[in-house]
Backbone bond lengths (Angstrom), bond angles and torsions (degrees), N, CA, C in turn:
res aa  C-N    CA-C-N  psi(-1)  N-CA   C-N-CA  omega(-1)  CA-C   N-CA-C  phi
1 X - - - 1.470 - - 1.533 110.67 -
2 X 1.345 115.92 -46.75 1.468 120.88 179.60 1.521 110.60 -61.38
3 X 1.348 115.28 -39.71 1.457 120.18 -178.89 1.530 110.26 -63.45
4 X 1.346 116.15 -40.29 1.465 121.85 179.50 1.516 110.61 -63.63
5 X 1.341 115.84 -43.49 1.468 121.19 179.92 1.517 110.39 -62.46
6 X 1.343 116.88 -42.33 1.467 120.98 179.73 1.518 111.11 -63.80
7 X 1.335 116.52 -40.17 1.472 120.71 179.66 1.522 110.42 -64.48
8 X 1.353 115.47 -44.55 1.463 120.29 179.09 1.528 111.32 -62.70
9 X 1.332 115.97 -39.88 1.466 120.63 179.34 1.529 110.49 -64.04
10 X 1.340 115.44 -40.99 1.466 120.19 179.65 1.528 110.93 -64.87
11 X 1.345 115.48 -41.12 1.466 119.93 178.82 1.524 110.18 -63.53
12 X 1.350 116.55 -45.17 1.464 121.59 179.89 1.526 110.89 -60.40
13 X 1.349 115.72 -42.91 1.471 120.51 -179.99 1.528 110.92 -63.10
14 X 1.337 115.31 -42.39 1.465 120.22 -179.74 1.529 111.23 -63.47
15 X 1.348 116.13 -44.45 1.463 120.38 179.43 1.521 111.32 -62.94
16 X 1.331 116.03 -39.49 1.469 120.70 178.92 1.512 111.02 -62.92
17 X 1.354 116.25 -43.18 1.457 121.34 179.75 1.533 110.92 -63.57
18 X 1.334 116.01 -40.66 1.467 120.88 179.67 1.517 110.48 -64.03
19 X 1.364 116.09 -42.99 1.459 120.37 179.38 1.521 111.04 -62.93
20 X 1.350 115.22 -39.87 1.465 120.31 179.96 1.519 111.07 -64.09
21 X 1.339 115.98 -44.48 1.465 121.06 179.67 1.521 110.26 -63.58
22 X 1.350 116.25 -41.77 1.464 120.48 179.09 1.520 110.76 -62.88
23 X 1.349 115.93 -40.31 1.468 121.00 179.32 1.518 110.19 -63.86
24 X 1.349 115.74 -41.21 1.464 120.22 179.39 1.519 110.72 -64.92
25 X 1.329 115.49 -41.61 1.458 119.45 178.72 1.517 110.48 -62.57
26 X 1.334 114.75 -43.16 1.457 119.34 179.87 1.518 110.79 -60.92
27 X 1.330 116.25 -42.84 1.459 121.26 -179.96 1.530 110.69 -62.98
28 X 1.328 116.05 -44.26 1.465 120.41 179.61 1.520 110.95 -64.99
29 X 1.340 114.80 -41.48 1.459 119.37 179.03 1.521 111.06 -63.74
30 X 1.357 115.22 -38.86 1.454 119.91 179.17 1.524 110.75 -63.30
31 X 1.339 116.66 -45.19 1.460 121.04 179.38 1.527 110.66 -62.77
32 X 1.335 115.21 -37.86 1.461 119.76 179.13 1.528 110.47 -64.51
33 X 1.348 114.96 -42.85 1.468 120.00 179.89 1.524 110.81 -65.22
34 X 1.353 115.62 -42.39 1.466 120.65 179.10 1.523 110.24 -62.43
35 X 1.352 115.16 -43.45 1.460 120.24 179.60 1.517 112.06 -61.95
36 X 1.330 116.73 -41.41 1.461 121.19 179.97 1.528 110.24 -65.38
37 X 1.329 115.99 -42.66 1.456 120.27 179.61 1.529 110.79 -67.42
38 X 1.351 115.89 -39.63 1.462 120.65 179.30 1.524 110.88 -60.13
39 X 1.332 116.00 -45.32 1.456 120.62 179.81 1.520 111.91 -62.68
40 X 1.321 115.83 -41.82 1.463 121.15 -179.01 1.528 111.02 -65.33
41 X 1.354 115.33 -48.15 1.467 119.80 -178.95 1.529 111.22 -66.37
42 X 1.341 116.03 -37.43 1.469 120.74 -179.59 1.523 111.18 -62.82
43 X 1.318 117.26 -41.32 1.468 120.82 179.55 1.522 111.53 -64.10
44 X 1.337 115.76 -40.78 1.461 120.37 178.56 1.529 110.49 -64.56
45 X 1.345 115.48 -45.36 1.462 120.49 -178.63 1.529 110.98 -66.56
46 X 1.327 116.68 -41.41 1.471 121.20 179.60 1.529 110.31 -61.88
47 X 1.296 116.25 -40.40 1.468 120.67 179.41 1.529 110.31 -63.44
48 X 1.336 115.87 -43.03 1.459 120.55 -179.40 1.528 110.74 -65.78
49 X 1.339 117.00 -44.14 1.467 120.99 -178.59 1.531 111.87 -67.45
50 X 1.313 115.64 -41.36 1.473 119.65 179.03 1.527 110.64 -61.96
51 X 1.321 116.06 -40.90 1.460 120.94 178.34 1.528 111.00 -62.66
52 X 1.341 115.52 -31.12 1.469 120.66 -179.41 1.526 112.03 -84.33
53 X 1.342 116.92 2.24 1.459 120.61 175.13 1.522 116.25 96.52
54 X 1.330 117.87 5.39 1.467 120.97 -178.86 1.525 110.71 -76.71
55 X 1.355 115.63 143.17 1.466 122.03 179.16 1.528 109.86 -133.01
56 X 1.330 115.05 157.06 1.466 120.45 174.80 1.530 108.36 -94.48
57 X 1.351 118.23 158.08 1.470 120.14 177.58 1.530 111.00 -62.98
58 X 1.321 118.19 153.11 1.473 121.59 177.47 1.528 111.09 -56.39
59 X 1.331 116.22 136.65 1.463 120.80 179.10 1.517 114.25 82.97
60 X 1.319 117.32 -1.64 1.464 121.28 -179.60 1.525 110.61 -80.43
61 X 1.323 116.62 166.55 1.463 121.67 173.41 1.525 109.17 -66.08
62 X 1.327 118.19 158.60 1.473 120.39 175.12 1.527 110.28 -57.36
63 X 1.317 116.33 148.75 1.460 121.39 -175.84 1.530 112.35 -56.42
64 X 1.319 117.51 -42.46 1.468 120.74 -179.15 1.528 111.31 -60.61
65 X 1.340 117.15 -39.41 1.462 121.00 -179.64 1.526 110.49 -70.98
66 X 1.321 117.28 -38.91 1.466 121.12 178.15 1.525 110.24 -61.19
67 X 1.318 115.91 -45.82 1.468 120.53 179.83 1.521 111.62 -65.69
68 X 1.324 116.25 -36.89 1.473 120.45 178.00 1.530 110.51 -63.92
69 X 1.334 116.57 -44.46 1.470 120.66 178.81 1.527 111.31 -62.61
70 X 1.340 116.15 -39.08 1.465 120.61 179.10 1.528 110.19 -66.01
71 X 1.312 116.04 -41.57 1.461 121.69 179.54 1.532 110.42 -61.04
72 X 1.333 116.45 -43.50 1.464 121.72 179.39 1.528 111.02 -65.88
73 X 1.323 116.49 -39.19 1.467 120.69 -178.77 1.529 110.79 -62.74
74 X 1.320 115.82 -35.43 1.456 119.77 179.45 1.527 112.27 -64.28
75 X 1.329 116.40 -21.38 1.465 120.83 -178.82 1.529 113.42 -91.92
76 X 1.328 117.38 -3.34 1.465 119.86 -179.40 1.524 110.23 -67.00
77 X 1.329 115.70 141.18 1.463 121.15 -178.41 1.518 110.92 -123.35
78 X 1.349 116.17 157.29 1.460 120.25 175.42 1.521 109.07 -84.61
79 X 1.335 117.04 -174.00 1.471 119.88 -176.12 1.531 112.96 -70.30
80 X 1.339 117.52 -7.81 1.460 121.01 178.08 1.529 111.82 -102.15
81 X 1.331 115.63 2.06 1.455 119.38 178.84 1.518 114.25 85.08
82 X 1.336 116.90 10.29 1.468 121.17 177.84 1.530 109.69 -94.85
83 X 1.347 117.74 156.61 1.473 119.77 178.26 1.528 110.88 -54.98
84 X 1.320 116.38 133.49 1.466 121.04 -177.31 1.528 111.93 -80.56
85 X 1.319 115.92 -29.24 1.465 119.90 -176.37 1.522 111.79 -126.48
86 X 1.320 115.05 150.36 1.458 120.40 164.94 1.520 105.81 -102.34
87 X 1.312 116.07 151.66 1.467 119.01 -175.33 1.516 110.71 -134.12
88 X 1.316 115.84 155.08 1.459 121.14 178.20 1.519 109.43 -153.98
89 X 1.314 115.67 151.20 1.466 121.86 175.36 1.525 109.03 -107.96
90 X 1.324 115.88 142.08 1.452 120.56 176.90 1.511 110.04 -127.75
91 X 1.315 116.54 146.19 1.463 120.92 -178.26 1.529 109.42 -132.54
92 X 1.340 116.91 136.21 1.456 121.15 -179.89 1.512 112.01 -141.20
93 X 1.325 116.75 145.15 1.467 122.32 177.68 1.525 108.38 -129.32
94 X 1.322 116.40 127.59 1.470 120.57 179.97 1.520 109.63 -153.89
95 X 1.326 115.55 178.15 1.455 120.77 -178.83 1.504 113.69 -71.22
96 X 1.355 117.44 -21.02 1.462 120.60 177.00 1.522 109.92 -138.59
97 X 1.319 115.42 163.22 1.465 121.10 -173.61 1.529 113.05 -64.20
98 X 1.341 117.35 -40.88 1.469 120.97 -177.51 1.521 111.94 -62.03
99 X 1.330 116.31 -44.92 1.465 120.53 179.90 1.523 111.15 -66.32
100 X 1.334 116.56 -39.56 1.462 120.62 179.21 1.531 110.55 -65.87
101 X 1.336 115.34 -37.83 1.470 119.67 179.66 1.520 111.41 -65.63
102 X 1.335 117.77 -45.17 1.464 121.19 179.96 1.530 110.58 -62.63
103 X 1.327 115.79 -39.95 1.458 120.58 177.74 1.528 110.67 -61.94
104 X 1.337 115.84 -44.13 1.467 120.98 -179.54 1.529 111.12 -63.47
105 X 1.329 116.29 -41.83 1.469 120.64 -179.90 1.530 110.68 -64.13
106 X 1.328 116.54 -43.77 1.463 120.04 -179.38 1.527 111.54 -63.18
107 X 1.330 116.31 -41.89 1.462 119.58 178.23 1.532 111.25 -65.25
108 X 1.342 115.47 -38.17 1.458 119.68 176.54 1.516 111.90 -64.23
109 X 1.339 116.31 -39.69 1.467 121.08 178.78 1.525 111.42 -62.71
110 X 1.332 115.92 -41.30 1.467 120.07 178.68 1.523 110.38 -63.11
111 X 1.337 115.54 -38.37 1.463 119.78 177.26 1.530 110.59 -65.21
112 X 1.331 116.60 -43.03 1.466 120.74 176.67 1.524 110.70 -60.37
113 X 1.333 115.39 -46.61 1.464 120.59 -178.68 1.524 111.20 -61.19
114 X 1.336 116.38 -35.56 1.458 120.21 178.01 1.520 111.24 -64.67
115 X 1.324 116.14 -41.31 1.469 120.64 177.71 1.527 110.72 -64.06
116 X 1.329 115.73 -43.60 1.468 120.81 179.73 1.520 110.33 -64.23
117 X 1.330 116.40 -43.75 1.461 121.58 179.66 1.521 111.00 -59.15
118 X 1.333 116.09 -39.37 1.470 120.78 178.29 1.523 110.74 -64.25
119 X 1.347 116.15 -40.11 1.464 120.52 178.52 1.523 110.69 -63.59
120 X 1.330 116.98 -43.09 1.465 121.22 179.15 1.521 110.46 -65.19
121 X 1.332 115.78 -40.34 1.467 120.58 179.43 1.528 110.57 -59.53
122 X 1.337 116.12 -41.18 1.458 120.25 178.34 1.515 111.67 -64.30
123 X 1.330 116.03 -41.23 1.460 121.44 178.95 1.526 110.93 -63.69
124 X 1.336 115.66 -47.76 1.463 120.62 -177.66 1.525 111.20 -67.30
125 X 1.333 117.45 -39.65 1.469 120.79 -179.81 1.522 111.09 -58.83
126 X 1.317 116.03 -40.07 1.467 120.23 178.74 1.523 110.95 -64.76
127 X 1.337 116.61 -36.33 1.468 120.60 -178.81 1.518 112.32 -79.71
128 X 1.335 116.96 -30.30 1.470 120.69 177.80 1.526 110.13 -59.99
129 X 1.344 115.62 -38.00 1.458 119.72 -179.60 1.515 113.25 -63.01
130 X 1.346 116.63 -23.81 1.464 120.56 -179.24 1.531 112.82 -93.22
131 X 1.322 115.98 1.30 1.463 120.19 -178.78 1.522 109.92 -116.67
132 X 1.312 116.11 151.02 1.465 120.86 179.98 1.528 108.83 -86.63
133 X 1.330 115.40 91.25 1.458 120.87 -179.09 1.522 110.12 -121.31
134 X 1.308 115.15 146.34 1.455 119.87 176.08 1.525 109.01 -70.86
135 X 1.346 115.99 155.03 1.469 120.26 -178.16 1.520 110.95 -57.30
136 X 1.305 117.42 -41.97 1.465 121.79 179.73 1.507 112.22 -62.84
137 X 1.323 115.91 -36.66 1.466 120.84 179.76 1.517 110.76 -66.73
138 X 1.322 116.02 -43.08 1.463 121.11 179.75 1.532 110.37 -62.12
139 X 1.330 116.90 -40.41 1.465 121.01 178.70 1.526 111.19 -65.34
140 X 1.335 116.18 -39.18 1.468 120.67 179.73 1.523 110.96 -64.86
141 X 1.328 115.84 -38.63 1.463 120.75 179.01 1.529 110.07 -63.34
142 X 1.343 115.83 -44.62 1.463 121.22 178.61 1.528 110.68 -60.76
143 X 1.329 116.47 -40.16 1.465 121.51 -179.58 1.525 111.20 -66.10
144 X 1.326 116.51 -41.65 1.462 121.12 179.25 1.520 110.52 -61.22
145 X 1.322 116.42 -44.38 1.470 120.98 -179.72 1.524 110.36 -63.78
146 X 1.329 116.04 -43.39 1.458 121.27 -179.91 1.526 111.69 -61.30
147 X 1.323 116.40 -37.27 1.465 121.19 -177.71 1.531 113.47 -84.97
148 X 1.322 116.32 -2.05 1.471 119.81 -176.08 1.525 113.13 -86.84
149 X 1.332 117.08 -3.38 1.472 121.47 -174.01 1.531 112.37 -56.81
150 X 1.322 116.91 -47.41 1.462 120.10 -177.45 1.526 111.92 -67.58
151 X 1.334 116.61 -34.11 1.473 120.42 178.73 1.522 109.80 -68.61
152 X 1.333 116.24 -40.38 1.470 120.83 177.54 1.521 109.56 -60.80
153 X 1.340 116.74 -42.94 1.467 121.46 179.76 1.528 110.59 -60.63
154 X 1.329 116.97 -40.75 1.464 121.10 178.94 1.524 111.18 -65.17
155 X 1.328 115.94 -42.12 1.465 120.76 -178.59 1.525 112.95 -67.00
156 X 1.319 117.00 -23.72 1.465 121.09 179.96 1.524 111.65 -71.13
157 X 1.345 116.41 -20.57 1.462 119.96 179.13 1.517 112.25 68.25
158 X 1.331 116.10 -162.20 1.465 120.23 -179.01 1.530 109.80 -74.21
159 X 1.310 116.20 135.14 1.469 121.78 177.79 1.525 107.95 -116.68
160 X 1.302 116.20 119.97 1.457 120.46 179.09 1.531 109.48 -72.73
161 X 1.315 119.09 121.38 1.468 120.89 -177.55 1.527 111.62 -60.78
162 X 1.320 115.71 141.54 1.463 119.96 175.27 1.523 108.83 -66.32
163 X 1.326 115.79 -37.47 1.455 120.04 169.90 1.522 109.29 -153.79
164 X 1.333 115.24 159.22 1.466 121.28 175.18 1.522 108.64 -142.37
165 X 1.303 115.00 141.10 1.459 121.16 177.79 1.529 107.32 -130.63
166 X 1.320 115.89 158.92 1.465 119.11 -177.14 1.530 110.92 -144.66
167 X 1.329 113.89 162.33 1.464 120.45 173.88 1.532 107.95 -156.99
168 X 1.321 114.65 161.40 1.464 121.07 177.67 1.523 108.17 -94.80
169 X 1.333 116.49 129.60 1.468 120.88 -179.21 1.528 110.39 -80.71
170 X 1.317 115.63 172.56 1.466 121.56 -177.17 1.529 112.57 -61.43
171 X 1.353 116.51 -30.79 1.469 119.09 -179.14 1.533 113.27 -94.68
172 X 1.338 116.16 11.93 1.460 120.15 174.42 1.510 115.90 91.68
173 X 1.332 117.89 -2.83 1.466 120.56 176.13 1.534 109.92 -76.19
174 X 1.321 115.14 168.98 1.468 120.31 176.62 1.524 109.03 -108.45
175 X 1.317 115.46 131.55 1.466 121.75 177.19 1.528 108.00 -109.68
176 X 1.314 115.89 131.66 1.469 121.39 -179.52 1.524 109.48 -123.73
177 X 1.310 115.42 137.26 1.465 121.39 175.33 1.521 108.83 -122.45
178 X 1.335 116.67 132.99 1.461 120.52 179.88 1.521 109.85 -126.57
179 X 1.319 114.87 158.22 1.468 120.39 171.54 1.520 107.68 -124.02
180 X 1.318 114.85 128.91 1.461 121.45 -177.49 1.525 110.41 -112.15
181 X 1.328 115.61 143.74 1.466 122.20 173.00 1.525 108.18 -124.96
182 X 1.329 116.06 141.95 1.466 119.53 178.42 1.520 108.76 -142.44
183 X 1.322 115.40 134.82 1.459 121.30 -178.27 1.535 110.42 -61.03
184 X 1.318 117.44 127.60 1.464 122.04 -176.49 1.527 111.85 -60.41
185 X 1.337 116.96 -48.40 1.468 120.56 -177.90 1.523 111.26 -60.48
186 X 1.329 116.27 -44.69 1.465 120.88 179.91 1.529 111.09 -64.44
187 X 1.323 115.96 -41.89 1.465 119.88 -179.09 1.521 111.64 -64.90
188 X 1.328 116.86 -36.96 1.462 120.52 179.92 1.524 111.50 -68.65
189 X 1.324 116.44 -35.40 1.462 120.02 176.53 1.518 110.80 -63.25
190 X 1.326 116.48 -44.22 1.469 121.17 178.41 1.522 109.93 -62.21
191 X 1.334 116.14 -47.32 1.464 121.08 -177.06 1.529 111.70 -63.12
192 X 1.304 116.56 -42.06 1.470 120.12 179.95 1.525 111.01 -60.60
193 X 1.329 116.43 -43.47 1.469 120.34 179.94 1.526 111.21 -63.84
194 X 1.351 115.84 -42.79 1.463 120.41 179.98 1.524 110.59 -63.27
195 X 1.332 116.98 -50.59 1.463 121.53 -177.42 1.528 110.99 -64.93
196 X 1.325 115.61 -39.98 1.467 119.58 179.55 1.529 110.63 -60.96
197 X 1.324 116.47 -43.05 1.466 120.73 179.52 1.530 110.80 -66.20
198 X 1.335 116.52 -42.92 1.466 120.67 179.87 1.527 111.31 -63.03
199 X 1.319 116.79 -41.65 1.468 120.83 179.55 1.529 110.96 -66.03
200 X 1.332 114.89 -39.16 1.458 119.34 179.93 1.529 110.88 -66.22
201 X 1.329 116.71 -42.43 1.461 121.45 -178.04 1.523 112.82 -71.41
202 X 1.332 116.78 -40.16 1.458 120.05 -171.99 1.533 114.78 -96.18
203 X 1.316 117.21 -24.88 1.463 119.82 -177.83 1.521 113.18 -116.06
204 X 1.331 115.78 -2.24 1.473 120.77 179.19 1.528 112.81 53.73
205 X 1.335 115.29 41.76 1.471 119.23 177.60 1.526 109.82 -80.12
206 X 1.324 116.32 145.27 1.461 119.16 178.83 1.529 110.40 -79.26
207 X 1.324 115.64 165.31 1.472 121.24 -174.50 1.523 112.65 -59.97
208 X 1.329 116.58 -38.01 1.468 120.26 -177.53 1.529 111.05 -65.36
209 X 1.329 116.61 -43.98 1.468 120.37 178.63 1.528 111.40 -66.22
210 X 1.334 116.02 -38.30 1.460 120.51 179.60 1.518 111.23 -63.24
211 X 1.323 116.41 -41.62 1.459 120.33 179.20 1.527 111.22 -64.51
212 X 1.329 115.87 -38.08 1.464 119.71 177.60 1.526 110.60 -64.72
213 X 1.323 116.07 -43.73 1.462 120.68 -179.82 1.529 111.77 -62.64
214 X 1.328 115.95 -38.56 1.468 121.09 -177.77 1.518 113.35 -84.38
215 X 1.347 115.79 -1.33 1.467 119.00 -178.81 1.506 113.18 68.10
216 X 1.336 115.40 34.55 1.475 120.49 -177.35 1.528 110.33 -104.49
């Protein structure tokens, strides 16, 4: 009997090891495929942007490599298999490069904040259904979250662009395009604090209800 149990245990261990190795191979193969696709798409995009007059800053990596790195970053996942970063593009036009860049970053931040606000809205909507709230109260909560986008953007502070490119427009202005990445977990923490404060100030909700709404 003991011998049979040992044999079965050995077989189970072997099968587990094989499955693990296969999973690792699959993961490596997936990364390889993603990398190959990223490189291919980056070259196509770089060619299109260069033709349109876009340039990288002096001393920067080649445009194709920058785009490839950005493409790969978008595929990064957290330990739960969810996207690790949210991303946004910003575009600005001004009389000089610095002003155009700041404009592009701010627009990108607003786009990021909008994505984060939508995520929070989804979280809160699910929790509202589990709480006994009047219809008017639920609508007010939705409105507060919707209006919190600009505050979330302010709380995020300055975001260093993952990359920025520029070109001179037909009328002599400078156009700058940036791509921003922001950690999902960090962004949700910021958004929760902002929304929680707004709800407390405007709806006079108590701490216990706020924690339930925020899924805390």
